PDB file of N, CA, C and O in Angstrom:
ATOM      1  N   MET A   1      18.467  -6.377 -18.914  1.00  0.00           N
ATOM      2  CA  MET A   1      17.567  -6.462 -17.763  1.00  0.00           C
ATOM      3  C   MET A   1      18.348  -6.174 -16.494  1.00  0.00           C
ATOM      4  O   MET A   1      19.449  -6.688 -16.296  1.00  0.00           O
ATOM      5  N   LYS A   2      17.757  -5.336 -15.628  1.00  0.00           N
ATOM      6  CA  LYS A   2      18.386  -5.045 -14.345  1.00  0.00           C
ATOM      7  C   LYS A   2      17.933  -6.067 -13.328  1.00  0.00           C
ATOM      8  O   LYS A   2      16.817  -6.582 -13.401  1.00  0.00           O
ATOM      9  N   TRP A   3      18.803  -6.357 -12.381  1.00  0.00           N
ATOM     10  CA  TRP A   3      18.475  -7.296 -11.320  1.00  0.00           C
ATOM     11  C   TRP A   3      17.801  -6.555 -10.188  1.00  0.00           C
ATOM     12  O   TRP A   3      18.060  -5.373  -9.960  1.00  0.00           O
ATOM     13  N   GLY A   4      16.947  -7.248  -9.488  1.00  0.00           N
ATOM     14  CA  GLY A   4      16.255  -6.641  -8.371  1.00  0.00           C
ATOM     15  C   GLY A   4      16.000  -7.658  -7.279  1.00  0.00           C
ATOM     16  O   GLY A   4      16.448  -8.802  -7.352  1.00  0.00           O
ATOM     17  N   VAL A   5      15.284  -7.224  -6.282  1.00  0.00           N
ATOM     18  CA  VAL A   5      14.965  -8.055  -5.132  1.00  0.00           C
ATOM     19  C   VAL A   5      13.453  -8.249  -5.090  1.00  0.00           C
ATOM     20  O   VAL A   5      12.704  -7.277  -5.187  1.00  0.00           O
ATOM     21  N   ILE A   6      12.997  -9.485  -4.946  1.00  0.00           N
ATOM     22  CA  ILE A   6      11.569  -9.739  -4.816  1.00  0.00           C
ATOM     23  C   ILE A   6      11.141  -9.269  -3.435  1.00  0.00           C
ATOM     24  O   ILE A   6      11.680  -9.716  -2.422  1.00  0.00           O
ATOM     25  N   VAL A   7      10.169  -8.364  -3.399  1.00  0.00           N
ATOM     26  CA  VAL A   7       9.721  -7.824  -2.114  1.00  0.00           C
ATOM     27  C   VAL A   7       8.342  -8.333  -1.719  1.00  0.00           C
ATOM     28  O   VAL A   7       7.885  -8.055  -0.610  1.00  0.00           O
ATOM     29  N   GLY A   8       7.673  -9.064  -2.588  1.00  0.00           N
ATOM     30  CA  GLY A   8       6.379  -9.612  -2.201  1.00  0.00           C
ATOM     31  C   GLY A   8       5.550 -10.012  -3.397  1.00  0.00           C
ATOM     32  O   GLY A   8       5.985  -9.928  -4.546  1.00  0.00           O
ATOM     33  N   LEU A   9       4.356 -10.446  -3.099  1.00  0.00           N
ATOM     34  CA  LEU A   9       3.384 -10.814  -4.120  1.00  0.00           C
ATOM     35  C   LEU A   9       2.202  -9.866  -4.011  1.00  0.00           C
ATOM     36  O   LEU A   9       1.840  -9.429  -2.918  1.00  0.00           O
ATOM     37  N   LEU A  10       1.610  -9.556  -5.143  1.00  0.00           N
ATOM     38  CA  LEU A  10       0.448  -8.679  -5.188  1.00  0.00           C
ATOM     39  C   LEU A  10      -0.643  -9.406  -5.948  1.00  0.00           C
ATOM     40  O   LEU A  10      -0.427  -9.862  -7.071  1.00  0.00           O
ATOM     41  N   VAL A  11      -1.818  -9.515  -5.339  1.00  0.00           N
ATOM     42  CA  VAL A  11      -2.954 -10.161  -5.995  1.00  0.00           C
ATOM     43  C   VAL A  11      -3.987  -9.074  -6.262  1.00  0.00           C
ATOM     44  O   VAL A  11      -4.477  -8.426  -5.337  1.00  0.00           O
ATOM     45  N   ALA A  12      -4.308  -8.885  -7.524  1.00  0.00           N
ATOM     46  CA  ALA A  12      -5.291  -7.870  -7.906  1.00  0.00           C
ATOM     47  C   ALA A  12      -6.018  -8.330  -9.153  1.00  0.00           C
ATOM     48  O   ALA A  12      -5.411  -8.893 -10.064  1.00  0.00           O
ATOM     49  N   ALA A  13      -7.287  -8.093  -9.191  1.00  0.00           N
ATOM     50  CA  ALA A  13      -8.126  -8.429 -10.346  1.00  0.00           C
ATOM     51  C   ALA A  13      -7.954  -9.884 -10.765  1.00  0.00           C
ATOM     52  O   ALA A  13      -7.941 -10.192 -11.956  1.00  0.00           O
ATOM     53  N   GLY A  14      -7.823 -10.776  -9.790  1.00  0.00           N
ATOM     54  CA  GLY A  14      -7.740 -12.200 -10.073  1.00  0.00           C
ATOM     55  C   GLY A  14      -6.406 -12.670 -10.606  1.00  0.00           C
ATOM     56  O   GLY A  14      -6.277 -13.831 -10.996  1.00  0.00           O
ATOM     57  N   ALA A  15      -5.417 -11.810 -10.636  1.00  0.00           N
ATOM     58  CA  ALA A  15      -4.092 -12.194 -11.125  1.00  0.00           C
ATOM     59  C   ALA A  15      -3.065 -11.990 -10.015  1.00  0.00           C
ATOM     60  O   ALA A  15      -3.239 -11.137  -9.144  1.00  0.00           O
ATOM     61  N   MET A  16      -1.999 -12.777 -10.056  1.00  0.00           N
ATOM     62  CA  MET A  16      -0.936 -12.643  -9.063  1.00  0.00           C
ATOM     63  C   MET A  16       0.310 -12.072  -9.749  1.00  0.00           C
ATOM     64  O   MET A  16       0.702 -12.526 -10.824  1.00  0.00           O
ATOM     65  N   TYR A  17       0.915 -11.084  -9.118  1.00  0.00           N
ATOM     66  CA  TYR A  17       2.108 -10.436  -9.656  1.00  0.00           C
ATOM     67  C   TYR A  17       3.228 -10.562  -8.644  1.00  0.00           C
ATOM     68  O   TYR A  17       2.988 -10.497  -7.439  1.00  0.00           O
ATOM     69  N   VAL A  18       4.441 -10.740  -9.121  1.00  0.00           N
ATOM     70  CA  VAL A  18       5.617 -10.711  -8.266  1.00  0.00           C
ATOM     71  C   VAL A  18       6.118  -9.278  -8.273  1.00  0.00           C
ATOM     72  O   VAL A  18       6.341  -8.703  -9.338  1.00  0.00           O
ATOM     73  N   VAL A  19       6.298  -8.697  -7.093  1.00  0.00           N
ATOM     74  CA  VAL A  19       6.758  -7.317  -6.986  1.00  0.00           C
ATOM     75  C   VAL A  19       8.263  -7.331  -6.768  1.00  0.00           C
ATOM     76  O   VAL A  19       8.766  -7.924  -5.813  1.00  0.00           O
ATOM     77  N   ILE A  20       8.961  -6.673  -7.663  1.00  0.00           N
ATOM     78  CA  ILE A  20      10.426  -6.642  -7.613  1.00  0.00           C
ATOM     79  C   ILE A  20      10.887  -5.202  -7.420  1.00  0.00           C
ATOM     80  O   ILE A  20      10.424  -4.294  -8.110  1.00  0.00           O
ATOM     81  N   ARG A  21      11.790  -5.006  -6.488  1.00  0.00           N
ATOM     82  CA  ARG A  21      12.397  -3.690  -6.289  1.00  0.00           C
ATOM     83  C   ARG A  21      13.744  -3.707  -6.983  1.00  0.00           C
ATOM     84  O   ARG A  21      14.618  -4.504  -6.643  1.00  0.00           O
ATOM     85  N   ARG A  22      13.907  -2.830  -7.949  1.00  0.00           N
ATOM     86  CA  ARG A  22      15.179  -2.748  -8.660  1.00  0.00           C
ATOM     87  C   ARG A  22      16.209  -2.035  -7.806  1.00  0.00           C
ATOM     88  O   ARG A  22      15.877  -1.199  -6.965  1.00  0.00           O
ATOM     89  N   GLN A  23      17.453  -2.379  -8.038  1.00  0.00           N
ATOM     90  CA  GLN A  23      18.559  -1.756  -7.326  1.00  0.00           C
ATOM     91  C   GLN A  23      18.489  -0.241  -7.485  1.00  0.00           C
ATOM     92  O   GLN A  23      18.397   0.259  -8.606  1.00  0.00           O
ATOM     93  N   GLY A  24      18.530   0.478  -6.396  1.00  0.00           N
ATOM     94  CA  GLY A  24      18.607   1.926  -6.452  1.00  0.00           C
ATOM     95  C   GLY A  24      17.266   2.639  -6.454  1.00  0.00           C
ATOM     96  O   GLY A  24      17.236   3.856  -6.274  1.00  0.00           O
ATOM     97  N   LEU A  25      16.171   1.948  -6.647  1.00  0.00           N
ATOM     98  CA  LEU A  25      14.867   2.596  -6.629  1.00  0.00           C
ATOM     99  C   LEU A  25      14.254   2.463  -5.248  1.00  0.00           C
ATOM    100  O   LEU A  25      14.357   1.410  -4.619  1.00  0.00           O
ATOM    101  N   GLY A  26      13.619   3.521  -4.774  1.00  0.00           N
ATOM    102  CA  GLY A  26      13.040   3.500  -3.445  1.00  0.00           C
ATOM    103  C   GLY A  26      11.638   2.933  -3.384  1.00  0.00           C
ATOM    104  O   GLY A  26      11.155   2.591  -2.305  1.00  0.00           O
ATOM    105  N   GLU A  27      10.976   2.826  -4.528  1.00  0.00           N
ATOM    106  CA  GLU A  27       9.602   2.369  -4.534  1.00  0.00           C
ATOM    107  C   GLU A  27       9.513   0.876  -4.769  1.00  0.00           C
ATOM    108  O   GLU A  27      10.287   0.317  -5.546  1.00  0.00           O
ATOM    109  N   ALA A  28       8.573   0.231  -4.102  1.00  0.00           N
ATOM    110  CA  ALA A  28       8.331  -1.191  -4.343  1.00  0.00           C
ATOM    111  C   ALA A  28       7.515  -1.373  -5.617  1.00  0.00           C
ATOM    112  O   ALA A  28       7.700  -2.350  -6.344  1.00  0.00           O
ATOM    113  N   ILE A  29       6.611  -0.431  -5.886  1.00  0.00           N
ATOM    114  CA  ILE A  29       5.803  -0.445  -7.098  1.00  0.00           C
ATOM    115  C   ILE A  29       6.077   0.869  -7.827  1.00  0.00           C
ATOM    116  O   ILE A  29       5.702   1.930  -7.329  1.00  0.00           O
ATOM    117  N   PRO A  30       6.717   0.823  -8.984  1.00  0.00           N
ATOM    118  CA  PRO A  30       7.035   2.063  -9.703  1.00  0.00           C
ATOM    119  C   PRO A  30       5.780   2.840 -10.082  1.00  0.00           C
ATOM    120  O   PRO A  30       4.756   2.256 -10.436  1.00  0.00           O
ATOM    121  N   GLY A  31       5.874   4.163 -10.003  1.00  0.00           N
ATOM    122  CA  GLY A  31       4.750   5.015 -10.367  1.00  0.00           C
ATOM    123  C   GLY A  31       3.781   5.158  -9.217  1.00  0.00           C
ATOM    124  O   GLY A  31       4.159   5.020  -8.053  1.00  0.00           O
ATOM    125  N   GLY A  32       2.551   5.429  -9.536  1.00  0.00           N
ATOM    126  CA  GLY A  32       1.534   5.604  -8.502  1.00  0.00           C
ATOM    127  C   GLY A  32       1.459   7.045  -8.031  1.00  0.00           C
ATOM    128  O   GLY A  32       2.347   7.853  -8.305  1.00  0.00           O
ATOM    129  N   GLU A  33       0.399   7.349  -7.329  1.00  0.00           N
ATOM    130  CA  GLU A  33       0.154   8.710  -6.854  1.00  0.00           C
ATOM    131  C   GLU A  33       1.164   9.162  -5.799  1.00  0.00           C
ATOM    132  O   GLU A  33       1.480  10.348  -5.712  1.00  0.00           O
ATOM    133  N   ALA A  34       1.664   8.231  -5.007  1.00  0.00           N
ATOM    134  CA  ALA A  34       2.519   8.587  -3.869  1.00  0.00           C
ATOM    135  C   ALA A  34       4.005   8.442  -4.182  1.00  0.00           C
ATOM    136  O   ALA A  34       4.823   8.370  -3.264  1.00  0.00           O
ATOM    137  N   ARG A  35       4.359   8.398  -5.440  1.00  0.00           N
ATOM    138  CA  ARG A  35       5.761   8.148  -5.795  1.00  0.00           C
ATOM    139  C   ARG A  35       6.696   9.135  -5.084  1.00  0.00           C
ATOM    140  O   ARG A  35       6.502  10.350  -5.108  1.00  0.00           O
ATOM    141  N   ASN A  36       7.697   8.563  -4.467  1.00  0.00           N
ATOM    142  CA  ASN A  36       8.769   9.285  -3.775  1.00  0.00           C
ATOM    143  C   ASN A  36       8.301  10.147  -2.609  1.00  0.00           C
ATOM    144  O   ASN A  36       9.035  11.038  -2.181  1.00  0.00           O
ATOM    145  N   LEU A  37       7.098   9.909  -2.081  1.00  0.00           N
ATOM    146  CA  LEU A  37       6.636  10.649  -0.910  1.00  0.00           C
ATOM    147  C   LEU A  37       7.002   9.897   0.367  1.00  0.00           C
ATOM    148  O   LEU A  37       7.111   8.670   0.375  1.00  0.00           O
ATOM    149  N   ASN A  38       7.186  10.645   1.427  1.00  0.00           N
ATOM    150  CA  ASN A  38       7.560  10.082   2.719  1.00  0.00           C
ATOM    151  C   ASN A  38       6.309   9.616   3.462  1.00  0.00           C
ATOM    152  O   ASN A  38       5.316  10.343   3.505  1.00  0.00           O
ATOM    153  N   PRO A  39       6.339   8.416   4.048  1.00  0.00           N
ATOM    154  CA  PRO A  39       5.177   7.944   4.816  1.00  0.00           C
ATOM    155  C   PRO A  39       4.776   8.891   5.952  1.00  0.00           C
ATOM    156  O   PRO A  39       3.621   8.887   6.378  1.00  0.00           O
ATOM    157  N   ARG A  40       5.709   9.692   6.440  1.00  0.00           N
ATOM    158  CA  ARG A  40       5.401  10.632   7.529  1.00  0.00           C
ATOM    159  C   ARG A  40       4.494  11.770   7.071  1.00  0.00           C
ATOM    160  O   ARG A  40       3.999  12.539   7.894  1.00  0.00           O
ATOM    161  N   ALA A  41       4.274  11.880   5.763  1.00  0.00           N
ATOM    162  CA  ALA A  41       3.408  12.931   5.229  1.00  0.00           C
ATOM    163  C   ALA A  41       1.930  12.606   5.411  1.00  0.00           C
ATOM    164  O   ALA A  41       1.073  13.437   5.111  1.00  0.00           O
ATOM    165  N   TYR A  42       1.623  11.409   5.900  1.00  0.00           N
ATOM    166  CA  TYR A  42       0.242  10.946   6.016  1.00  0.00           C
ATOM    167  C   TYR A  42      -0.177  10.830   7.468  1.00  0.00           C
ATOM    168  O   TYR A  42       0.659  10.712   8.363  1.00  0.00           O
ATOM    169  N   ASN A  43      -1.479  10.865   7.690  1.00  0.00           N
ATOM    170  CA  ASN A  43      -2.030  10.635   9.018  1.00  0.00           C
ATOM    171  C   ASN A  43      -1.608   9.222   9.449  1.00  0.00           C
ATOM    172  O   ASN A  43      -1.928   8.256   8.756  1.00  0.00           O
ATOM    173  N   PRO A  44      -0.903   9.081  10.571  1.00  0.00           N
ATOM    174  CA  PRO A  44      -0.383   7.768  10.957  1.00  0.00           C
ATOM    175  C   PRO A  44      -1.467   6.706  11.161  1.00  0.00           C
ATOM    176  O   PRO A  44      -1.263   5.542  10.819  1.00  0.00           O
ATOM    177  N   ARG A  45      -2.610   7.097  11.714  1.00  0.00           N
ATOM    178  CA  ARG A  45      -3.682   6.114  11.908  1.00  0.00           C
ATOM    179  C   ARG A  45      -4.262   5.654  10.580  1.00  0.00           C
ATOM    180  O   ARG A  45      -4.495   4.462  10.384  1.00  0.00           O
ATOM    181  N   GLU A  46      -4.496   6.591   9.665  1.00  0.00           N
ATOM    182  CA  GLU A  46      -5.011   6.224   8.346  1.00  0.00           C
ATOM    183  C   GLU A  46      -4.033   5.289   7.638  1.00  0.00           C
ATOM    184  O   GLU A  46      -4.441   4.300   7.028  1.00  0.00           O
ATOM    185  N   LEU A  47      -2.743   5.607   7.724  1.00  0.00           N
ATOM    186  CA  LEU A  47      -1.730   4.787   7.048  1.00  0.00           C
ATOM    187  C   LEU A  47      -1.629   3.403   7.684  1.00  0.00           C
ATOM    188  O   LEU A  47      -1.484   2.409   6.973  1.00  0.00           O
ATOM    189  N   ARG A  48      -1.704   3.327   8.997  1.00  0.00           N
ATOM    190  CA  ARG A  48      -1.627   2.040   9.697  1.00  0.00           C
ATOM    191  C   ARG A  48      -2.821   1.148   9.320  1.00  0.00           C
ATOM    192  O   ARG A  48      -2.651  -0.035   9.021  1.00  0.00           O
ATOM    193  N   VAL A  49      -4.009   1.721   9.337  1.00  0.00           N
ATOM    194  CA  VAL A  49      -5.206   0.961   8.971  1.00  0.00           C
ATOM    195  C   VAL A  49      -5.156   0.588   7.492  1.00  0.00           C
ATOM    196  O   VAL A  49      -5.476  -0.542   7.123  1.00  0.00           O
ATOM    197  N   GLY A  50      -4.757   1.530   6.652  1.00  0.00           N
ATOM    198  CA  GLY A  50      -4.664   1.258   5.221  1.00  0.00           C
ATOM    199  C   GLY A  50      -3.690   0.145   4.909  1.00  0.00           C
ATOM    200  O   GLY A  50      -3.971  -0.712   4.071  1.00  0.00           O
ATOM    201  N   THR A  51      -2.551   0.150   5.572  1.00  0.00           N
ATOM    202  CA  THR A  51      -1.563  -0.910   5.360  1.00  0.00           C
ATOM    203  C   THR A  51      -2.140  -2.258   5.759  1.00  0.00           C
ATOM    204  O   THR A  51      -1.957  -3.246   5.047  1.00  0.00           O
ATOM    205  N   ALA A  52      -2.835  -2.310   6.886  1.00  0.00           N
ATOM    206  CA  ALA A  52      -3.438  -3.568   7.341  1.00  0.00           C
ATOM    207  C   ALA A  52      -4.491  -4.062   6.350  1.00  0.00           C
ATOM    208  O   ALA A  52      -4.554  -5.255   6.051  1.00  0.00           O
ATOM    209  N   ILE A  53      -5.306  -3.157   5.849  1.00  0.00           N
ATOM    210  CA  ILE A  53      -6.344  -3.547   4.895  1.00  0.00           C
ATOM    211  C   ILE A  53      -5.727  -4.015   3.583  1.00  0.00           C
ATOM    212  O   ILE A  53      -6.185  -5.002   3.007  1.00  0.00           O
ATOM    213  N   GLU A  54      -4.706  -3.332   3.105  1.00  0.00           N
ATOM    214  CA  GLU A  54      -4.092  -3.685   1.817  1.00  0.00           C
ATOM    215  C   GLU A  54      -3.263  -4.969   1.893  1.00  0.00           C
ATOM    216  O   GLU A  54      -2.871  -5.506   0.857  1.00  0.00           O
ATOM    217  N   MET A  55      -2.991  -5.469   3.099  1.00  0.00           N
ATOM    218  CA  MET A  55      -2.268  -6.744   3.232  1.00  0.00           C
ATOM    219  C   MET A  55      -3.067  -7.909   2.647  1.00  0.00           C
ATOM    220  O   MET A  55      -2.513  -8.987   2.433  1.00  0.00           O
ATOM    221  N   GLU A  56      -4.355  -7.707   2.386  1.00  0.00           N
ATOM    222  CA  GLU A  56      -5.132  -8.778   1.757  1.00  0.00           C
ATOM    223  C   GLU A  56      -4.723  -8.971   0.297  1.00  0.00           C
ATOM    224  O   GLU A  56      -5.080  -9.979  -0.311  1.00  0.00           O
ATOM    225  N   HIS A  57      -3.976  -8.016  -0.275  1.00  0.00           N
ATOM    226  CA  HIS A  57      -3.556  -8.100  -1.673  1.00  0.00           C
ATOM    227  C   HIS A  57      -2.103  -8.521  -1.851  1.00  0.00           C
ATOM    228  O   HIS A  57      -1.684  -8.797  -2.975  1.00  0.00           O
ATOM    229  N   THR A  58      -1.329  -8.577  -0.782  1.00  0.00           N
ATOM    230  CA  THR A  58       0.112  -8.795  -0.925  1.00  0.00           C
ATOM    231  C   THR A  58       0.678  -9.499   0.304  1.00  0.00           C
ATOM    232  O   THR A  58       0.026  -9.578   1.345  1.00  0.00           O
ATOM    233  N   THR A  59       1.894 -10.006   0.169  1.00  0.00           N
ATOM    234  CA  THR A  59       2.601 -10.617   1.298  1.00  0.00           C
ATOM    235  C   THR A  59       3.631  -9.655   1.891  1.00  0.00           C
ATOM    236  O   THR A  59       4.312  -9.991   2.860  1.00  0.00           O
ATOM    237  N   SER A  60       3.743  -8.484   1.320  1.00  0.00           N
ATOM    238  CA  SER A  60       4.764  -7.521   1.730  1.00  0.00           C
ATOM    239  C   SER A  60       4.124  -6.302   2.396  1.00  0.00           C
ATOM    240  O   SER A  60       3.267  -5.646   1.805  1.00  0.00           O
ATOM    241  N   ARG A  61       4.541  -6.003   3.624  1.00  0.00           N
ATOM    242  CA  ARG A  61       4.053  -4.803   4.308  1.00  0.00           C
ATOM    243  C   ARG A  61       4.469  -3.552   3.550  1.00  0.00           C
ATOM    244  O   ARG A  61       3.730  -2.568   3.522  1.00  0.00           O
ATOM    245  N   ARG A  62       5.629  -3.582   2.945  1.00  0.00           N
ATOM    246  CA  ARG A  62       6.127  -2.431   2.189  1.00  0.00           C
ATOM    247  C   ARG A  62       5.222  -2.133   0.989  1.00  0.00           C
ATOM    248  O   ARG A  62       4.892  -0.977   0.727  1.00  0.00           O
ATOM    249  N   VAL A  63       4.832  -3.167   0.274  1.00  0.00           N
ATOM    250  CA  VAL A  63       3.935  -3.002  -0.872  1.00  0.00           C
ATOM    251  C   VAL A  63       2.570  -2.526  -0.396  1.00  0.00           C
ATOM    252  O   VAL A  63       1.984  -1.628  -1.000  1.00  0.00           O
ATOM    253  N   ALA A  64       2.056  -3.116   0.683  1.00  0.00           N
ATOM    254  CA  ALA A  64       0.760  -2.711   1.231  1.00  0.00           C
ATOM    255  C   ALA A  64       0.781  -1.246   1.653  1.00  0.00           C
ATOM    256  O   ALA A  64      -0.180  -0.517   1.407  1.00  0.00           O
ATOM    257  N   ARG A  65       1.860  -0.812   2.283  1.00  0.00           N
ATOM    258  CA  ARG A  65       1.983   0.592   2.701  1.00  0.00           C
ATOM    259  C   ARG A  65       1.998   1.509   1.483  1.00  0.00           C
ATOM    260  O   ARG A  65       1.385   2.577   1.503  1.00  0.00           O
ATOM    261  N   GLU A  66       2.686   1.104   0.433  1.00  0.00           N
ATOM    262  CA  GLU A  66       2.748   1.931  -0.766  1.00  0.00           C
ATOM    263  C   GLU A  66       1.371   2.039  -1.441  1.00  0.00           C
ATOM    264  O   GLU A  66       1.005   3.109  -1.928  1.00  0.00           O
ATOM    265  N   ILE A  67       0.616   0.947  -1.469  1.00  0.00           N
ATOM    266  CA  ILE A  67      -0.746   0.982  -2.008  1.00  0.00           C
ATOM    267  C   ILE A  67      -1.604   1.929  -1.163  1.00  0.00           C
ATOM    268  O   ILE A  67      -2.354   2.745  -1.699  1.00  0.00           O
ATOM    269  N   ALA A  68      -1.485   1.811   0.156  1.00  0.00           N
ATOM    270  CA  ALA A  68      -2.238   2.681   1.060  1.00  0.00           C
ATOM    271  C   ALA A  68      -1.861   4.147   0.837  1.00  0.00           C
ATOM    272  O   ALA A  68      -2.733   5.016   0.827  1.00  0.00           O
ATOM    273  N   MET A  69      -0.591   4.420   0.661  1.00  0.00           N
ATOM    274  CA  MET A  69      -0.147   5.793   0.410  1.00  0.00           C
ATOM    275  C   MET A  69      -0.735   6.333  -0.889  1.00  0.00           C
ATOM    276  O   MET A  69      -1.108   7.504  -0.962  1.00  0.00           O
ATOM    277  N   ASP A  70      -0.822   5.486  -1.918  1.00  0.00           N
ATOM    278  CA  ASP A  70      -1.444   5.913  -3.177  1.00  0.00           C
ATOM    279  C   ASP A  70      -2.897   6.321  -2.944  1.00  0.00           C
ATOM    280  O   ASP A  70      -3.342   7.358  -3.437  1.00  0.00           O
ATOM    281  N   HIS A  71      -3.636   5.502  -2.192  1.00  0.00           N
ATOM    282  CA  HIS A  71      -5.035   5.825  -1.905  1.00  0.00           C
ATOM    283  C   HIS A  71      -5.151   7.096  -1.070  1.00  0.00           C
ATOM    284  O   HIS A  71      -6.025   7.924  -1.327  1.00  0.00           O
ATOM    285  N   LEU A  72      -4.289   7.260  -0.083  1.00  0.00           N
ATOM    286  CA  LEU A  72      -4.350   8.427   0.795  1.00  0.00           C
ATOM    287  C   LEU A  72      -3.920   9.708   0.094  1.00  0.00           C
ATOM    288  O   LEU A  72      -4.313  10.800   0.502  1.00  0.00           O
ATOM    289  N   THR A  73      -3.121   9.583  -0.951  1.00  0.00           N
ATOM    290  CA  THR A  73      -2.759  10.762  -1.740  1.00  0.00           C
ATOM    291  C   THR A  73      -3.983  11.276  -2.487  1.00  0.00           C
ATOM    292  O   THR A  73      -4.172  12.485  -2.621  1.00  0.00           O
ATOM    293  N   GLU A  74      -4.813  10.357  -2.971  1.00  0.00           N
ATOM    294  CA  GLU A  74      -6.036  10.736  -3.676  1.00  0.00           C
ATOM    295  C   GLU A  74      -7.100  11.275  -2.711  1.00  0.00           C
ATOM    296  O   GLU A  74      -7.811  12.227  -3.032  1.00  0.00           O
ATOM    297  N   ASP A  75      -7.202  10.655  -1.528  1.00  0.00           N
ATOM    298  CA  ASP A  75      -8.203  11.058  -0.524  1.00  0.00           C
ATOM    299  C   ASP A  75      -7.608  10.801   0.865  1.00  0.00           C
ATOM    300  O   ASP A  75      -7.474   9.643   1.259  1.00  0.00           O
ATOM    301  N   PRO A  76      -7.247  11.847   1.615  1.00  0.00           N
ATOM    302  CA  PRO A  76      -6.625  11.677   2.930  1.00  0.00           C
ATOM    303  C   PRO A  76      -7.486  10.907   3.939  1.00  0.00           C
ATOM    304  O   PRO A  76      -6.969  10.431   4.951  1.00  0.00           O
ATOM    305  N   ARG A  77      -8.788  10.779   3.676  1.00  0.00           N
ATOM    306  CA  ARG A  77      -9.682  10.029   4.567  1.00  0.00           C
ATOM    307  C   ARG A  77     -10.207   8.774   3.884  1.00  0.00           C
ATOM    308  O   ARG A  77     -11.299   8.304   4.203  1.00  0.00           O
ATOM    309  N   TYR A  78      -9.442   8.231   2.952  1.00  0.00           N
ATOM    310  CA  TYR A  78      -9.855   7.073   2.156  1.00  0.00           C
ATOM    311  C   TYR A  78     -10.301   5.909   3.046  1.00  0.00           C
ATOM    312  O   TYR A  78     -11.364   5.332   2.820  1.00  0.00           O
ATOM    313  N   TYR A  79      -9.507   5.564   4.043  1.00  0.00           N
ATOM    314  CA  TYR A  79      -9.816   4.394   4.874  1.00  0.00           C
ATOM    315  C   TYR A  79     -10.907   4.690   5.902  1.00  0.00           C
ATOM    316  O   TYR A  79     -11.649   3.785   6.283  1.00  0.00           O
ATOM    317  N   THR A  80     -11.019   5.926   6.354  1.00  0.00           N
ATOM    318  CA  THR A  80     -12.138   6.298   7.219  1.00  0.00           C
ATOM    319  C   THR A  80     -13.444   6.110   6.458  1.00  0.00           C
ATOM    320  O   THR A  80     -14.407   5.550   6.980  1.00  0.00           O
ATOM    321  N   ASN A  81     -13.461   6.588   5.213  1.00  0.00           N
ATOM    322  CA  ASN A  81     -14.662   6.440   4.386  1.00  0.00           C
ATOM    323  C   ASN A  81     -14.919   4.979   4.035  1.00  0.00           C
ATOM    324  O   ASN A  81     -16.067   4.535   4.036  1.00  0.00           O
ATOM    325  N   LEU A  82     -13.869   4.234   3.736  1.00  0.00           N
ATOM    326  CA  LEU A  82     -14.021   2.817   3.416  1.00  0.00           C
ATOM    327  C   LEU A  82     -14.613   2.051   4.599  1.00  0.00           C
ATOM    328  O   LEU A  82     -15.475   1.189   4.425  1.00  0.00           O
ATOM    329  N   CYS A  83     -14.144   2.374   5.788  1.00  0.00           N
ATOM    330  CA  CYS A  83     -14.594   1.659   6.987  1.00  0.00           C
ATOM    331  C   CYS A  83     -16.044   1.949   7.344  1.00  0.00           C
ATOM    332  O   CYS A  83     -16.657   1.196   8.101  1.00  0.00           O
ATOM    333  N   ARG A  84     -16.596   3.024   6.815  1.00  0.00           N
ATOM    334  CA  ARG A  84     -18.019   3.288   7.020  1.00  0.00           C
ATOM    335  C   ARG A  84     -18.864   2.229   6.331  1.00  0.00           C
ATOM    336  O   ARG A  84     -19.954   1.893   6.796  1.00  0.00           O
ATOM    337  N   TRP A  85     -18.360   1.706   5.223  1.00  0.00           N
ATOM    338  CA  TRP A  85     -19.120   0.740   4.427  1.00  0.00           C
ATOM    339  C   TRP A  85     -18.714  -0.696   4.675  1.00  0.00           C
ATOM    340  O   TRP A  85     -19.551  -1.596   4.596  1.00  0.00           O
ATOM    341  N   HIS A  86     -17.444  -0.930   4.974  1.00  0.00           N
ATOM    342  CA  HIS A  86     -16.945  -2.295   5.165  1.00  0.00           C
ATOM    343  C   HIS A  86     -16.425  -2.418   6.586  1.00  0.00           C
ATOM    344  O   HIS A  86     -15.552  -1.655   7.002  1.00  0.00           O
ATOM    345  N   ARG A  87     -16.943  -3.348   7.310  1.00  0.00           N
ATOM    346  CA  ARG A  87     -16.488  -3.578   8.687  1.00  0.00           C
ATOM    347  C   ARG A  87     -15.328  -4.559   8.664  1.00  0.00           C
ATOM    348  O   ARG A  87     -15.538  -5.771   8.720  1.00  0.00           O
ATOM    349  N   ASP A  88     -14.129  -4.055   8.584  1.00  0.00           N
ATOM    350  CA  ASP A  88     -12.920  -4.859   8.565  1.00  0.00           C
ATOM    351  C   ASP A  88     -12.302  -4.791   9.961  1.00  0.00           C
ATOM    352  O   ASP A  88     -12.446  -3.784  10.655  1.00  0.00           O
ATOM    353  N   ALA A  89     -11.626  -5.841  10.367  1.00  0.00           N
ATOM    354  CA  ALA A  89     -10.980  -5.840  11.688  1.00  0.00           C
ATOM    355  C   ALA A  89      -9.998  -4.674  11.821  1.00  0.00           C
ATOM    356  O   ALA A  89      -9.858  -4.105  12.904  1.00  0.00           O
ATOM    357  N   ALA A  90      -9.327  -4.320  10.743  1.00  0.00           N
ATOM    358  CA  ALA A  90      -8.359  -3.219  10.775  1.00  0.00           C
ATOM    359  C   ALA A  90      -9.053  -1.891  11.038  1.00  0.00           C
ATOM    360  O   ALA A  90      -8.429  -0.965  11.556  1.00  0.00           O
ATOM    361  N   CYS A  91     -10.326  -1.780  10.692  1.00  0.00           N
ATOM    362  CA  CYS A  91     -11.063  -0.527  10.880  1.00  0.00           C
ATOM    363  C   CYS A  91     -11.204  -0.160  12.355  1.00  0.00           C
ATOM    364  O   CYS A  91     -11.396   1.014  12.672  1.00  0.00           O
ATOM    365  N   LYS A  92     -11.117  -1.102  13.236  1.00  0.00           N
ATOM    366  CA  LYS A  92     -11.241  -0.815  14.664  1.00  0.00           C
ATOM    367  C   LYS A  92     -10.090   0.040  15.172  1.00  0.00           C
ATOM    368  O   LYS A  92     -10.187   0.633  16.246  1.00  0.00           O
ATOM    369  N   LYS A  93      -8.999   0.110  14.411  1.00  0.00           N
ATOM    370  CA  LYS A  93      -7.843   0.911  14.820  1.00  0.00           C
ATOM    371  C   LYS A  93      -8.034   2.390  14.523  1.00  0.00           C
ATOM    372  O   LYS A  93      -7.267   3.218  15.015  1.00  0.00           O
ATOM    373  N   LEU A  94      -9.049   2.743  13.721  1.00  0.00           N
ATOM    374  CA  LEU A  94      -9.281   4.147  13.397  1.00  0.00           C
ATOM    375  C   LEU A  94      -9.971   4.874  14.529  1.00  0.00           C
ATOM    376  O   LEU A  94     -10.242   6.070  14.421  1.00  0.00           O
TER     377      LEU A  94
END
């Protein structure tokens, strides 16, 4: 087993997970659509709002940003579309 650093907690589907970053890996959550992509590749407002919204699932901004990046890789306007249906405080930043 490799040692790593706990970077946060993730709550999804009623379960809580401890997110560990292994030594030498750049991702907080291995895999995903946005693996090894730079946050600068995304619309900064979409990423900022997405990170704020995803903080409801985790205690780590890094994990929340990575989740947001995964969603934005699938749909660059993911949070704009989400905010049309859900009035979240973070949506006011869009």
